C-alpha positions in Angstrom: -60.2 180.9 -32.8 -60.3 177.3 -34.1 -57.4 175.4 -32.5 -58.5 171.9 -33.0 -56.5 170.0 -35.5 -53.8 172.8 -35.6 -50.3 172.9 -34.2 -51.4 175.6 -31.8 -54.2 173.3 -30.6 -51.7 170.5 -30.0 -49.5 172.9 -28.0 -52.5 174.0 -25.9 -53.3 170.3 -25.1 -49.8 169.8 -24.0 -49.8 172.8 -21.8 -53.2 171.8 -20.3 -52.0 168.2 -19.6 -48.8 169.6 -18.0 -50.8 171.8 -15.7 -53.0 168.8 -14.7 -49.9 166.7 -14.1 -48.4 169.4 -11.8 -51.7 169.5 -9.9 -51.7 165.8 -9.4 -54.6 164.9 -11.7 -52.6 162.2 -13.4 -55.5 160.3 -15.0 -56.9 163.4 -16.7 -53.3 164.5 -17.6 -52.6 161.2 -19.3 -55.8 161.3 -21.2 -55.0 164.8 -22.6 -51.4 163.9 -23.4 -52.8 160.9 -25.3 -55.1 163.2 -27.2 -52.2 165.5 -28.0 -50.2 162.5 -29.3 -53.1 161.5 -31.5 -53.4 165.0 -32.9 -49.7 165.4 -33.3 -49.7 162.8 -36.1 -51.6 165.3 -38.2 -50.3 168.6 -36.8 -46.6 167.9 -36.3 -43.9 166.4 -38.5 -42.6 163.0 -37.3 -39.2 164.6 -36.4 -40.6 167.8 -34.9 -38.9 168.6 -31.6 -42.2 169.6 -30.1 -43.1 165.9 -30.4 -40.0 165.0 -28.6 -41.0 167.4 -25.8 -44.4 165.8 -25.7 -42.9 162.3 -25.1 -40.6 163.8 -22.5 -43.6 165.3 -20.6 -45.4 162.0 -20.8 -42.3 160.3 -19.4 -42.4 162.6 -16.4 -46.0 161.7 -15.7 -45.2 158.0 -15.9 -42.2 158.5 -13.6 -44.3 160.3 -11.0 -46.9 157.6 -11.1 -44.4 154.7 -10.7 -44.7 153.5 -14.3 -41.0 153.4 -14.9 -40.9 151.1 -17.9 -43.5 153.4 -19.6 -41.4 156.4 -18.7 -38.3 154.9 -20.2 -40.2 154.0 -23.4 -41.3 157.7 -23.8 -37.8 158.9 -23.2 -36.5 156.5 -25.9 -39.0 157.8 -28.3 -38.0 161.4 -27.6 -34.4 160.4 -28.1 -35.1 158.9 -31.4 -36.9 162.0 -32.6 -34.1 164.3 -31.4 -31.4 162.1 -33.1 -33.3 162.1 -36.4 -34.0 165.9 -36.4 -30.6 167.0 -35.2 -28.1 168.6 -37.5 -25.3 167.0 -35.5 -26.4 164.5 -32.9 -22.8 164.1 -31.6 -22.9 167.6 -30.2 -26.6 168.2 -29.5 -27.1 169.2 -25.9 -30.8 168.3 -26.0 -29.8 164.7 -26.9 -27.3 164.7 -24.1 -29.9 165.8 -21.6 -32.2 163.0 -22.8 -29.4 160.5 -22.3 -29.0 161.7 -18.7 -32.8 161.4 -18.1 -32.8 157.9 -19.4 -29.9 157.0 -17.1 -31.8 158.3 -14.1 -35.0 156.5 -15.1 -33.0 153.3 -15.4 -31.7 153.8 -11.9 -35.3 154.3 -10.8 -36.1 151.0 -12.4 -33.3 149.3 -10.5 -34.9 150.4 -7.2 -38.2 148.6 -8.0 -39.0 145.6 -5.8 -38.5 142.1 -7.1 -35.8 143.2 -9.4 -33.4 140.3 -9.9 -29.6 140.7 -9.4 -28.9 139.9 -13.0 -31.6 142.3 -14.3 -30.4 145.0 -12.0 -26.8 144.6 -13.2 -27.8 144.8 -16.8 -29.9 147.9 -16.2 -27.1 149.6 -14.3 -24.8 148.9 -17.2 -27.3 150.4 -19.6 -27.7 153.5 -17.3 -23.9 153.9 -17.4 -23.8 153.8 -21.2 -26.4 156.6 -21.4 -24.6 158.7 -18.7 -21.3 158.3 -20.5 -22.9 159.2 -23.9 -24.3 162.4 -22.3 -20.8 163.4 -21.2 -19.3 162.5 -24.6 -21.8 164.7 -26.4 -20.9 167.7 -24.2 -17.2 167.1 -24.8 -17.7 166.7 -28.6 -19.1 170.1 -28.8 -16.6 171.6 -26.3 -19.5 172.5 -24.0 -17.9 171.4 -20.7 -18.2 175.0 -19.5 -22.0 175.0 -19.9 -24.1 174.9 -16.6 -26.1 171.9 -17.9 -22.8 169.9 -18.0 -22.9 169.9 -14.2 -26.2 168.0 -14.5 -24.7 165.4 -16.8 -21.8 165.0 -14.4 -24.1 164.6 -11.5 -26.1 162.0 -13.4 -23.0 160.1 -14.2 -21.9 160.3 -10.5 -25.2 159.0 -9.4 -24.9 156.0 -11.7 -21.5 155.2 -10.4 -22.7 155.6 -6.9 -25.4 153.0 -7.6 -22.7 150.7 -9.1 -20.6 151.2 -5.9 -17.9 152.8 -8.1 -17.5 155.5 -5.4 -14.1 156.8 -6.5 -15.6 157.6 -10.0 -18.6 159.2 -8.3 -16.3 161.4 -6.2 -14.4 162.6 -9.3 -17.6 163.4 -11.2 -19.2 165.2 -8.2 -15.9 167.2 -7.7 -15.9 168.3 -11.3 -19.6 169.2 -11.1 -19.0 171.2 -8.0 -16.2 173.2 -9.6 -18.4 174.1 -12.5 -21.3 175.1 -10.3 -19.0 177.4 -8.3 -17.9 179.1 -11.6 -21.4 179.5 -12.9 -23.5 180.2 -9.8 -21.1 180.8 -6.9 -20.3 178.8 -3.8 -23.3 180.4 -2.0 -25.8 178.8 -4.4 -28.2 176.1 -3.5 -26.9 173.8 -6.2 -23.4 174.1 -4.7 -24.5 173.3 -1.2 -26.5 170.2 -2.3 -23.7 168.9 -4.6 -21.1 169.5 -1.9 -23.2 167.4 0.5 -23.5 164.6 -2.1 -19.7 164.7 -2.7 -19.1 164.3 1.0 -21.4 161.3 1.1 -19.7 159.8 -1.8 -16.3 160.4 -0.2 -17.5 158.8 3.0 -18.8 155.8 1.1 -15.5 155.5 -0.8 -13.6 155.5 2.5 -15.8 152.9 4.1 -16.0 150.6 1.0 -13.9 147.5 0.9 -14.5 144.1 -0.6 -15.4 142.7 2.8 -18.0 145.3 3.7 -19.4 146.0 0.2 -22.7 144.5 1.1 -23.1 147.0 3.9 -22.2 150.1 1.8 -24.9 152.7 1.3 -27.4 151.5 -1.2 -28.8 153.5 -4.0 -32.4 154.5 -3.6 -34.4 156.2 -6.4 -33.9 159.8 -5.1 -33.0 162.3 -7.8 -29.7 163.9 -8.7 -28.8 167.1 -6.8 -27.6 169.1 -9.8 -31.0 168.5 -11.4 -32.8 170.0 -8.4 -33.2 166.5 -6.8 -31.9 164.8 -3.7 -29.0 162.4 -3.3 -29.6 158.9 -1.8 -29.7 159.0 2.0 -28.8 156.3 4.5 -31.7 155.0 6.6 -30.3 156.6 9.8 -32.9 158.4 11.9 -31.7 161.7 13.3 -32.1 161.7 17.0 -32.6 164.8 19.2 -29.1 164.6 20.6 -27.5 164.5 17.1 -26.1 167.7 15.6 -27.4 167.8 12.0 -25.5 169.9 9.5 -28.1 172.6 9.1 -27.1 174.8 6.2 -30.1 177.0 5.6 -33.3 178.2 7.1 -35.5 175.6 5.5 -33.5 172.8 7.0 -33.6 174.5 10.4 -37.4 175.0 10.2 -38.0 171.3 9.2 -35.7 170.0 11.9 -37.4 172.3 14.5 -40.8 171.0 13.3 -39.7 167.4 13.5 -38.2 167.8 17.0 -40.8 170.0 18.7 -43.7 170.7 16.3 -44.9 167.1 16.1 -44.7 166.8 19.9 -46.7 170.0 20.3 -49.6 168.6 18.3 -49.7 165.5 20.6 -50.7 167.6 23.6 -54.2 166.6 24.8 -55.6 170.0 23.9 -54.5 169.7 20.3 -54.4 165.9 19.7 -57.9 165.8 18.2 -57.0 168.4 15.6 -53.6 167.2 14.5 -54.9 165.4 11.4 -56.4 168.7 10.2 -53.3 170.9 10.7 -50.7 171.5 8.0 -47.1 172.5 8.8 -44.3 174.0 6.7 -42.5 177.2 5.8 -44.0 179.3 3.0 -44.1 183.1 2.3 -41.8 186.0 2.6 -38.2 185.5 3.5 -35.1 184.3 1.7 -35.2 180.9 3.4 -38.6 180.3 1.8 -37.0 180.6 -1.6 -33.9 178.6 -0.6 -31.6 181.6 -1.2 -30.6 182.4 2.4 -27.0 182.4 3.6 -25.1 183.6 6.7 -25.7 187.2 5.7 -29.5 186.5 5.9 -29.3 185.6 9.5 -29.3 189.2 10.9 -33.1 189.6 10.5 -36.2 187.4 10.5 -34.2 184.3 11.0 -34.1 181.5 13.6 -36.0 178.4 14.7 -39.6 178.5 13.5 -42.3 177.0 11.3 -45.8 177.7 10.2 -48.9 175.8 11.4 -52.0 176.3 9.1 -55.5 175.6 10.4 -59.0 175.7 8.9 -61.0 178.8 9.9 -63.2 176.7 12.2 -60.2 175.0 14.0 -58.4 178.4 14.2 -61.4 179.9 16.0 -61.5 177.0 18.5 -57.8 176.5 19.3 -55.8 179.2 17.4 -54.9 181.4 20.3 -54.1 178.4 22.6 -51.9 176.8 19.9 -50.1 180.0 19.3 -49.4 180.4 23.0 -48.1 176.8 23.2 -46.0 177.5 20.1 -44.5 180.6 21.8 -43.5 178.3 24.7 -41.3 176.1 22.5 -37.5 176.3 23.1 -36.2 179.5 21.6 -32.7 178.0 21.0 -32.2 175.1 18.7 -29.0 173.3 17.6 -26.8 176.4 18.2 -29.2 178.8 16.7 -30.5 181.5 19.0 -34.0 182.9 19.3 -35.6 184.2 16.1 -34.5 187.7 15.2 -37.5 189.5 13.9 -37.7 193.0 12.3 -40.0 195.6 13.9 -42.3 195.1 10.8 -42.6 191.4 11.4 -43.5 192.1 15.1 -45.8 195.0 14.3 -49.1 193.1 13.7 -50.6 189.7 13.2 -50.7 190.1 9.4 -46.9 190.6 9.2 -45.7 187.6 11.2 -43.8 185.0 9.2 -44.0 181.9 11.5 -46.5 180.6 14.0 -50.1 179.7 13.9 -52.4 180.9 11.0 -55.7 180.1 9.5 -55.1 179.0 5.9 -57.4 181.6 4.4 -56.0 184.5 6.4 -52.4 183.4 5.6 -53.0 183.7 1.9 -55.0 186.8 2.3 -52.1 188.4 4.1 -49.8 187.6 1.1 -52.1 188.0 -1.9 -55.3 189.7 -0.8 -57.2 186.6 -1.7 -58.2 183.6 0.5 -57.8 181.4 -2.5 -56.7 182.0 -6.1 -59.2 183.8 -8.4 -61.3 181.6 -10.6 -59.9 180.6 -14.1 -62.6 182.9 -15.6 -61.5 186.0 -13.7 -58.4 187.2 -15.6 -58.7 190.7 -14.3 -58.1 189.4 -10.8 -55.2 187.3 -11.9 -53.7 190.3 -13.5 -53.9 192.2 -10.3 -51.5 189.7 -8.7 -47.8 190.5 -9.3 -45.4 187.7 -10.1 -43.5 188.3 -6.8 -46.7 188.1 -4.9 -47.6 184.8 -6.5 -44.0 183.6 -5.9 -44.4 184.3 -2.2 -47.6 182.4 -2.0 -46.3 179.3 -3.8 -42.7 179.0 -2.6 -41.2 177.1 0.4 -42.0 173.6 1.6 -44.9 171.8 3.2 -43.8 169.4 5.9 -47.2 167.8 6.6 -50.7 168.3 5.4 -53.0 165.4 6.3 -56.2 167.3 5.5 -54.8 168.7 2.2 -56.5 172.1 2.5 -53.4 174.1 2.6 -51.8 172.2 -0.3 -54.9 172.7 -2.4 -55.0 176.4 -1.8 -51.3 176.9 -2.5 -51.7 174.9 -5.7 -54.6 177.1 -6.8 -52.2 180.0 -7.0 -49.8 178.0 -9.2 -52.5 177.4 -11.8 -52.3 180.7 -13.6 -54.8 180.5 -16.6 -52.9 180.2 -19.8 -54.8 183.2 -21.3 -53.3 185.3 -18.5 -49.8 183.8 -19.0 -50.0 184.6 -22.7 -51.2 188.1 -22.0 -48.3 188.7 -19.7 -45.9 187.3 -22.3 -47.3 189.9 -24.8 -46.8 192.7 -22.3 -43.2 191.7 -21.6 -42.6 191.6 -25.4 -43.9 195.1 -25.6 -41.6 196.4 -22.8 -38.5 194.5 -24.2 -39.1 196.2 -27.6 -39.8 199.6 -26.1 -37.1 199.8 -23.5 -34.4 197.6 -25.0 -34.7 197.7 -28.8 -36.0 201.2 -29.1 -35.0 203.4 -26.2 -31.5 202.0 -25.2 -29.8 203.0 -28.5 -31.7 206.3 -28.6 -30.8 207.3 -25.1 -27.1 206.3 -25.7 -27.1 208.4 -28.9 -28.4 211.3 -26.8 -25.6 210.8 -24.3 -28.3 210.6 -21.6 -26.6 207.9 -19.5 -29.2 207.9 -16.7 -32.1 207.4 -19.1 -30.1 204.6 -20.9 -29.4 202.9 -17.6 -33.1 203.0 -16.7 -34.0 201.6 -20.1 -31.6 198.7 -19.7 -33.1 198.0 -16.3 -36.6 197.8 -17.7 -35.4 195.5 -20.5 -33.7 193.2 -18.0 -36.8 193.1 -15.7 -39.1 192.3 -18.7 -36.8 189.7 -20.1 -36.3 187.9 -16.7 -40.1 187.8 -16.4 -40.7 186.4 -19.9 -38.1 183.6 -19.3 -40.2 182.4 -16.3 -43.5 182.8 -18.2 -42.2 180.9 -21.2 -41.0 178.1 -19.0 -44.5 178.1 -17.5 -45.0 179.0 -13.8 -46.7 175.6 -13.1 -43.2 174.0 -13.4 -40.8 176.9 -13.2 -42.5 178.8 -10.4 -43.0 182.6 -10.5 -40.4 185.3 -10.7 -39.7 186.5 -7.1 -39.2 190.1 -6.0 -36.2 192.1 -7.3 -33.6 191.0 -4.8 -33.8 187.4 -5.7 -34.7 187.6 -9.4 -31.3 186.7 -10.6 -30.8 184.0 -8.0 -34.0 182.4 -9.2 -33.1 182.9 -12.9 -29.8 181.2 -12.4 -31.4 178.3 -10.7 -34.1 178.0 -13.4 -31.4 178.3 -16.2 -29.5 175.4 -14.6 -32.4 173.0 -14.7 -32.3 170.3 -17.3 -34.4 171.1 -20.4 -34.9 174.7 -19.2 -36.0 177.0 -22.0 -33.9 180.2 -22.8 -31.2 178.9 -20.5 -28.6 181.1 -22.1 -30.4 184.4 -21.5 -29.3 184.7 -17.8 -25.6 185.0 -18.6 -26.3 187.5 -21.4 -28.4 189.7 -19.1 -25.6 189.7 -16.5 -23.1 190.7 -19.2 -25.5 193.4 -20.3 -25.7 194.8 -16.7 -21.9 194.7 -16.3 -21.4 196.6 -19.5 -24.1 199.2 -18.7 -21.8 201.3 -16.5 -19.2 201.8 -19.2 -21.8 202.3 -21.9 -24.0 204.8 -20.0 -21.4 206.8 -18.1 -18.0 205.9 -19.7 -17.6 208.9 -21.9 -15.3 209.5 -24.9 -12.1 209.0 -22.9 -13.2 205.9 -21.0 -11.4 202.6 -21.1 -8.1 201.3 -22.2 -6.1 203.7 -24.3 -9.1 206.1 -24.2 -11.2 204.0 -26.6 -14.3 205.5 -25.0 -17.7 203.9 -24.3 -18.6 203.2 -27.9 -17.3 199.6 -27.8 -19.5 198.9 -24.7 -22.5 200.6 -26.4 -22.1 198.3 -29.4 -21.9 195.2 -27.3 -25.0 196.2 -25.3 -27.0 196.7 -28.5 -25.7 193.4 -29.8 -26.7 191.5 -26.6 -30.2 193.1 -26.5 -30.8 192.0 -30.1 -29.4 188.5 -29.6 -31.7 188.0 -26.6 -34.7 189.2 -28.6 -33.8 186.9 -31.4 -33.7 183.9 -29.0 -37.1 184.9 -27.6 -38.6 185.0 -31.1 -37.2 181.5 -31.8 -38.7 180.3 -28.5 -42.1 181.8 -29.4 -42.0 179.9 -32.7 -40.9 176.7 -31.0 -43.8 176.8 -28.5 -46.3 177.5 -31.3 -47.1 181.0 -30.0 -46.0 182.7 -33.3 -45.1 181.9 -36.8 -43.6 185.3 -37.5 -39.9 185.9 -38.1 -40.0 189.6 -37.2 -37.3 190.3 -34.5 -38.7 193.6 -33.3 -40.7 192.2 -30.5 -43.6 194.7 -30.6 -44.6 193.1 -33.9 -44.8 189.7 -32.3 -47.6 190.7 -30.0 -50.6 190.2 -32.3 -49.4 186.7 -33.2 -49.0 185.8 -29.5 -52.3 187.3 -28.5 -54.1 185.3 -31.2 -53.7 182.4 -28.9 -55.8 184.0 -26.2 -59.2 182.4 -26.1 -61.0 184.7 -23.6 -62.8 187.7 -24.9 -61.8 189.8 -21.8 -60.4 193.1 -23.1 -57.9 193.3 -20.2 -55.9 190.5 -21.8 -55.2 192.2 -25.0 -53.1 195.2 -26.0 -54.7 198.3 -27.6 
């Protein structure tokens, strides 16, 4: 299929560049982004929102490589396109998100060395204008109940924090926290992080006076919590005797590593290997996804971390290092010894923390020591999304050699042909289970079959949201227990695609009981289940309509057909490989 000089070709270039950026190959990514920009003058209209997305992607590359002025320039170009293409710029949420991004980039510019006081003041004022404009746009459209509004509030709070307007920062963080509680619950990661930032802003507000303003906590260029980024921290170093506010398993693992793990590798027996050993927490377990809470602590929880070695180093010191790891203190900052299930204790391949060879660690999770090659789609298709999620989640605390990071990254780089093939498969299941079988099973009064059909539709839809957001940046869909926690988190991210689908799916599931098993006399005044049935079919079709629009937006289809099975040939036309396993019959 000839893609060069076509809109699909431009989209392919953008996806390739984004994958390279995520892999850290910035020079090559910038080269391909530039090529996409050049082609876009012929393949995209000047006010096409795909072009705005391209400028936004390029701004992220520049931001990650420290080219802040260039990043701001790209964001301003994206903003100009969005404003010209919008039906109503005063209520356009994409424009609001871009204003927030510019505000955060301007804050990053303020943190650059050799920035004069006058220049910094002017930049902060500009950042404030953008942050305020973002809030205004949400309010103009009465969208203050949207999850993304919390991101805008947090961006505004961060600007005010940088300006030492701590009371305004406290108000904005408080409002963001209330919205997060409504949308995602108080046990969500976003809530915990935003609460911590609110507390820091409150502390700063209490300490701040005109006489000690110079000593107040200064803004650094850390990212906003409600956009999956960290709040500015003070320069205090946590000492062993301090009692850190550990809120989850990942924080516990990292603190345990910093306190005991680093010392462990300084022992004479291991000192010569320390620059070849990676440390972190990755794999199975809710703490690796950031979804753990107090309920999670009754199994496979406690102080612990992973140490990953090369095969050669593991053969030489693996057993000795594991024995030394086992001798580390079992209690840490009030947390008792690790509670492991019988399965985790049963064999070496089931353990979740301790000493591993990098190759064996990934083999235990995926069956592969490293990800399949890009030209092995059949092997990629043998890996489920939850398996890939377990191999790529968590955090790496240290990796001086880089072997573990490289291997982990290889599993993130799903070939685009495989991703598109999976999108096609999910379209097929959404059509079969949701659009076709749900209404048929409800008409037959087979509630159990209808319920199972709804379940299949929800599972396929949840998967396609992650695939259309691209696993390289969105991650993979985890196993069933955490699928909605992950979907809520993804949907709350700024510029997330299909961000409204999550709420619709949860509404669909709430209605399913009444629709499938309500009966004719169910509900208020015996209205029966027909109203719930009607709403279910409406939600399913609305979700499918949104998916079609997203396929068209991403250049994967130019077909308006809303029965998703008929979208599959258009989507599969973008598969370049001739491998038959990638195409439907």
